[in-house]
N, C-alpha and C positions, 0 to 999 in steps of 0.2 A: 428646420423642424417641419417636415411635410406632414400634412393632415390627410388621412385616407379613411375610407369607410369600409369596415369589415362586418358583413352580416348586419348592416344597418347600425353599426356601432362606430361612431367617429373616434379616431385615435390619433394623437400627435406623437411622432417619434423622431429621434435624432436622424440626421442625414446619414445614409448608408445602412440603415436598418432594413433587414429583409422583411418580406410579407409574413413569413413564419414567425419571426420575432415580434412583429407588430401584433399579430393575432394573439400570441401568448400574453402580451402586455394588455390586450383588450379582454383577456379571459376566454378566448376562443380556442378550442383544442383542435389542432391539425395533426393527424398521425404522421409518424416518421419511422424510418428504419436505418437510414444511413447518416442522419444528422448527428453531429457531436457539438456540444456547447463550446463556445469560445474558439472554435477551429473553423477554418475556411470550409464552407459548405460546397459539396460537389454535385448534388442532385442526381446521385447514382441510382437510387431505388425507385424514384418517381411515385412514391406513396403519398407525398405531401401535396398532391395536385389540388389546385383551386381554379376557379373561374374568375377571370379579370375582365371587366367590362371593356369592350373594344378589341380584345385579343381574339385571334382566330382559333387558337387551340387552348387546351388546359395548360396551366403554368405550374412548374415546380416552385412552391412558395419559399423553399429554403435558399434558393439562388436568385430570386426575383427581388430587386430593390424596391422598397416602398417609395412611391412618388406622390407629389401633391395632387389631390383630387382623385386618386385611384379608388375605384369601387371594386371590392372583392367579395365573392360569394364562396363559402366553404362547404355548403350543404345542399347543393342543387342535385337533381337527378343525374345530370351529366357528370358532376364531380364524384358522386357515390359510385356510379357505374365505372368510371375511369379507375378509381382506386381498387374496386373489386377485381377488375380485369388484371391490374398489375399484380395483386396478391395471388390471384388464381394462377397466373403464369409462374410466379415464384414457387408456389406449392407444387406445380406440375413437375418442376425440376428437382425439388427438395427430397433427398433420400433420408427422411427423418421419420422414425417410428415413434409417434407420440406416446405409445403405450409404455415404452421402456426408456425413452430418452431422458437423460439426467436434467434436461432443461424443460421438461414437459410442463412443470408447474409455473415456470416464469419465462417461458419462451415468448418473445415479443411477436414473432410471426404467427404463432398459434392464437395469441390474444387478439392480434389485429384481425385475423380471419374471423374470430368469434364476434368482434365488435362490428365487422362489416356484414355479418349475417351469412357467411359462406358455410353452407351445410354439406356440400358435396363438390368434388373436383369436376370442373367443366372441361379440363384439358388433360389428355393423357399422351404419353410419348416417352422418349428416351430420358433417362435420368442422368444427372451429373456423374462423371467418373469418380469412383470412390477410392480414396487413399486414406488409411488410418496411420498416422505418424505417432508412435509412442517412444520416440528415440531419446527424449529428455526426462530427467527426474521430476520435472515440475508440470509440464504441459502435454496435452494430447490434442492432435488435430484430426478432424474427420471431414475431408473435403466433400463428401457426399451430402453433408448437411449445410454446406456453405451456400449463401444466397448472393454472394458477390456484392454485398453492400459497401465493402471497403472501409468499414469502421476500423478494423484492426490495422489496415494499411495506414490510415490517417493517424491513429494514436501512436503507432510504432515509428513513423517517419517524422511527423510534425510535432508531436508532444515529447516523445522519448528520444528522438534524434538517433535511433538505432538503425533502422532500415533493414530489418530482418524479413519483412513481408512486402510483397509486391503483387500487383495484378499482372498476370502473364497470359498471352493469347488474347483472342477476341471473341465476342459473342458467346455462344453456347459453350465454346471450348475454353473460356476464361478460367484460369486457375489462380487462386489466391494462396501465396506461400512464399518460401524462400526462392531465390533465383535458381533457375535450372531445375526446378521441382525437387530440390534437395530436402532432406529431413532437417528439422530444426537443429538437431545436434551438430549438423555440418555447417550451419550458418552462424553469424554473429548475433546470437540471441541472448539477452541478459536474464531471461526467465522471469521478468517482472510481472507477467500475467495481465498487463493492462489490456492486451488483446482479448483475453478471456473475460475481462470485466466489461468490455463494451460490445462483445459479440452478441447479436440479438437472438441467436439460435444456439445450437450445440456444436458448432464447427470448431471451436477452440475452448477447451475446459481444463481445469486443473487435473492432475493425475490423482485419481481417487484412491485413498489409502484407508478407507473406513474398515474394510474387512480385515486388514492387518491389525488394526486396533482391537477389533472384536476378538480376533484369535489370541492376541496377547492377554486380554482381560480374562479369557477362559482358560489360560494356561496356569495351572496351580503352582508351577515351579518358578513363576516370574512375579516380581514385585513391580507393579505398573503405576507410575506416577505421571502427573500431567502438569504442565505449566501453561498459563494463558497470558497472552500479550495484552498490554494496556488498551489497545484499540478495540479488542473484542467486546469489552463491556459496554461500549457505546453503540455497537452495531448488531450484536447477536439478536437482540429483541426484534429486529426487522424480519427475521426468519419466522417470527411468531406474531406478526401483525402489530407489533408496537411501532409507534412513530419513530422515524430516524432520530438518533440522539437520546433515546431512552436508556438510562443506566440500568443494567440488569446484572450487576456483579454478583449479588447474593444468590439470585436464582440460577445463574450459571454455575456457581460453586455447588449448589444443591443438586443440580442436574448431573454434574460430573460424578458426584458421590454416588448417586443412584445408579449410574451406569457401571459402577464397580471399580473405579480407580482407588488404589490403596492410599493415595495422598493427593490432595489438590493444592497446587502451589501457584505462585504468581511470578511471571517473568519480570514484574516490577521489582522484585527483590534483586535480580541481577542487573536491572536498569540502574538501580542505585549503586550497585557494585561497579558497573561500567563507568559511572561518573567519577567514582573514586580513582579508578585506574586511568581513565582518559584525561581527567583533570590534572592528575599528578604527572602524566606523560607530557601534557602541554606545558605545565609550569617548568618541568625539567628541560624541555626544548628551549623555552624562553631564557632560562638561566644560562644554558650553554651558549646561546647566541649573544646575550647581552652582557654577561659577566665573564664567561670563559673565552669569548671571542671565537668559539668553534663555528664551523660551517654546518648548519642543521637545516633540515627541510621544513621551511615555513612558507605558507600557513600550514597548520595541521588540519587535515580533513577528517571528519567523523567517519566511522567505519561500521555503523550499526546496520546499514541497509545493504543486503547482499546483491541486489540488482545493481546498485551503485558500484560495489566492488567489481562485479563482472564488467561493468561499463569501463571502469578505469583500466582493468587488465587488458581489455580489447582496444580501447580508443586513446588512452592517455598513459601508456606504460612508463613514459619518462617521468611521471609524477607519482609513481607508486610509493616512493619514499615519504611523500607528504601524507599518506594515509596513516591514521592512528593504527598502531599494531594491535589494539584491543579487538578481541572477538566481539561479535554482537551479543546482546543480552541472552538471546536464545542459546547460543553456543556456550557462553559462560555458565549458564544454568546447568546444561548437560554435564560439563566438566566438574562443577561443584557437586552436583547430585550424585555422580558416580564415584566420587572420592570422599569428600567431607561428610555428606549425608549418608551415603552407603555405609561408611564406617560407623556412624552414629547408631544406625539401626541394625548393624550386623549382617548386611547383605553384600554378597560379592558383586562387583560391577557388572559382570557378565550375566547375572541373574536379575538385573534391573532393566526395565524398559522405560525410557523417557519419551513421553509423547508431548508434542508442542501443539498448541492451537494458535495459529498465526493469521493475520490479515493478508498474508503475502504468499504468493506461489513460489517466489525465489527462495524462500526459507526451506522448501523441500530440496532444492538444489544445494543450498548451503550445508544442510545437515549431512548430505551425501559426499561433500568434499573430502578427499582422502586425508587431508591434514587435520581434520576435526576429530581427533582421537586421543587427545592428551590425557584422558582418564585411563588409557590403556585399552579401551574398547571404543566403539563409535559413541561419541558424546550424546547425540540426540538420535533416537532410533526412527521415529515416525513423526511427520508433520501433517496436521490437518489444517485446512482453511476454515474461516468462520462459517462458510457455506456448508462445508462437510460436517462440522460440529452440529449445525442446525439440523441437517439431515439425519445424523446419528441419534440425536435426542428424539426425533420423530420416530425413527426405527425402534427405539427402545420403548415406545408407548408412553413416554413421560408427558404429562400435562404441564408444560413449561410455565404457563401463566398462573397455575395454582400452586407453584412451589413456594416454600418459605425462603426468606433470605438467610443464607448461612455464610460463615466466615472461612477464609482460607486457612490452611493448616500452617503450623509453625515448624521449623524456623524459616523455611524458604518461601513463605507466603506473607512475610512481614515487609512492608514497604512504605515509602513516603509519597507525598504529592508530586515531588519532582520526577518520580518514576512514571506517574500517570501521564504526564504531558509529553513523554516520549512518543505518544501516539500522534501528535500533531506536528506539522511543519513548524519549526522554531522551538519545539519543546526540548530537544536534546541540548540545544545551545543555551536555552534559559536555565535548564537544570544544571548545566556545567558552570554557568556564570554564578548561580546561587552558591554553589559549593566552593568554587575557586575564590570568590570574593571572601568567603568566610575563612578559608585557609590563609590567604594572603594578609588579611587585615585582623586576624584573630577575632572573627565574628563581629566586626563593626556592622552597623545597620546597612542593609542592602540599598543601593542607590536608586532603586526603582520601587514605586508604590505597590504594595500587596505582592511583592516578589515577582511581578510580571514585567517582562521587558517588552513594552508595547511596540517599539519599532520593528521587532522581528515576528510579530503576530500577524495573523490574517493570511489571505490567499494570493497576495502579490507574488509573482514568480521568483523574484530575487529581492531579498530584504537585507538591509545593513544596519549596523549600530556601532557606536563606539562608547567605551566606558573609561572614564579617567579614574585611575587608581589613586585613592587617598587613604592614608592610614596604614600603609604597608609596613609590616613588622618582621623582626627576626631575619630569617633566611631570605625573606621576600622583600626586604627593604629596598632592594635595587629597582623594584617596580614602582616606587613612589613617584607619582606624577605622570606615569606612562599612560598613553592612550591605547587601550586594548581595542583593536578593530576586528569586528566579526561580520560574517556574511552568512545568509541562510538561503538555500535554493531548494525547491521541490519540483519534481519532473526533470528528467535527465537533459532535456533541451535547455532548460534554465541553468542546470549545473554546468553545461558546456560553455555557456555565456560567461559564467564566473571564471572558469578555467582560462578561457581566452583572454579575459581582462588581466588576469594575473600574469599569464605568459607574455602579454604585450606591454606589461608595465603600466597599464591603465588603472590598476587598483592594487592596494596593498592591504592584506588582512593577516591576522595572527591565527584565527580559527575559523573554519568554514564547516557548517553543517549542511549535508546533502541528504535528502530523502528521495528515493527513486520515484515514488508515485505522487501524483498531484494531490496536495493537501497533506501529504505524509502518510503514515500507516493507516489513518482512518479512511483513506481513499485507496487502500491496497487492492491488488489484483484478486485477492481471495475474499473480499468483503461482499455482503449482500448487494445484488444489483437492483437498481441502476444508480450509480453514484454521480449525482450532479453537484454543482457548487453549493446549492441550497442544502443538500444532504450533508456535504462536507462541513458546512458551517454549523449545522445542528449537532453533528458528532463532536466537533471541536468544542462547542459550547458545553457539551456534557462532560468532556474530559477536563476542562478547566473547572467545572463545578465540582468534579470529584477531587481534584487537587485542592481547591479552596476549602473543602469540607474536612480535610485531614488535620490531625493534631500536629503531625510532623510533615514538613514540606521541603526539607533539604536533605539530600542524599547522605551527607555525613552524619546526620542525626539518626539514621536507621540503626536501632540497637542490635538487630540480628546481623547486619553487615559488620558492625564493630566487633561483635563476638566472633564472627568468621575470621577476621584478621587476628584477633587476640588468640583464638584457639588453634588456628590452622595456617593461615596464609602468611602471617607476619606483618608485612607492611605493603601498601599499594606500590605496584611496580617492583616489588621485591623478587627474590629468586624464584620462590615457589609460585607466586601469582603470575610471574612472567611465563613460567613453564605451562601453567594451566590455562591462563586467561588471555594470552596474547598469541599472535600468529604472524604469518607473512604471506605475501601475495605474489603472483607470477604473471609475467607478460604472456599473452596468448597470441598465437599467429592468426591474423585476419585473413579469411579466405574470400 
């Protein structure tokens, strides 16, 4: 535990702590552009320069280990001048027009320039070569705005284990992107958008679909409905200066109504529906394996996260059979809306526009998949990120903070607390266990207090739990005394660790939940920036609070879902529900 002095503040830190981390522990702010929490620092941007007593030059604090007796100064004239020079050089290469850039309001480079008092450019010269890549449904790259901080490279390679982005070339000619300067559509990119979430400027952003929504809302021949994912309610407020984790569900509904949507619904409705389908599918697989002696793909993997599906199709095609055949809640909603709901209100499916608000850029890719048309037309038409919805509310001139709280519309806006926690890592698993337990035991008391499965909560990368079945009845009596083993992973690098364990025979599970993004959907690629672990925890806390405040907290208790089965679908995993709510996946060639 070395003790060092930072700006005359003594601080004791664990061995291996960097000067940057020590400064944050001491409450001293050091600016950064390339640094990412919990990932190996690379010192690429040189913005975090500090003066260390005895050192001949300024030191990058993110890569410098703290040592016993070290004396650090973060606010000397030499430090301020060094940081200014670095930022001025970055600005001299940056092809960014702040007047119209989508990142203008939250651009870290612009904010840093203001903080350092940079009022005019000191250096002029050649700009970075500009390439605008609009080849994918989810993401847009603009290399002219790239400052080569390598955050996107770090998150893509070290967190997500995908490797779609690399630094190529040297010096001024450095290009960040897919190998051989390919478009993203030609690379193995899962469209998760974590690159866009961590990019400090506007070099990688989501594909903006705001104008498409405005056009639909202004078309008198269209019935335009909207669904909002559970993670949105704990993050949208950040677009309007609320603290992270502030629940704004009611204001969000009010804003969407004022924007002109014909109905405001909740993806939570089909999250409950997903649990009924996915839980039934899992129990069916277990029965085939344990009673009928059939060879079935176990463990069953969750299928709610489209980035995870893309990852499996590219990297683990031999285990595609392990994926649940259930569509994601977004896609289930579109299929139900354009069949069951459209019939209820007397609208033809082709005259209905389904808009989704999602925390995820990969949802744009998912909605555009050619097989997602079981309603007879494209199930989901347009997908907005949380950031896009925030921008759209602002464009509409709506004073978000002054709005009253309003309720979702029925029937596709009715949901339970189990659906809320889909937003968090571990939430899908917990929701599934709540309902599976009730089905197997005929509603015996859940074996975890307050319905929360504590071992799979939190931000540890891989979490496991086991549940011993007691009181199994009827068709499920064969499970009596069985130990149901589950695992939860968030971030694709962690998911691959679980897959490798299963392949190598090092671990055995019955059900595995995977969420593409760190923290789950609350840390999605389309959420308000910048998402740190502290922000993730606050959003997660808000989602659990939403769940605990509900009268109904188990998916099978949702009366609207029960009515959907009674009036239309028949039974979970039945013929019609299988046609509408299930799908299949394909191996993709890796290039």
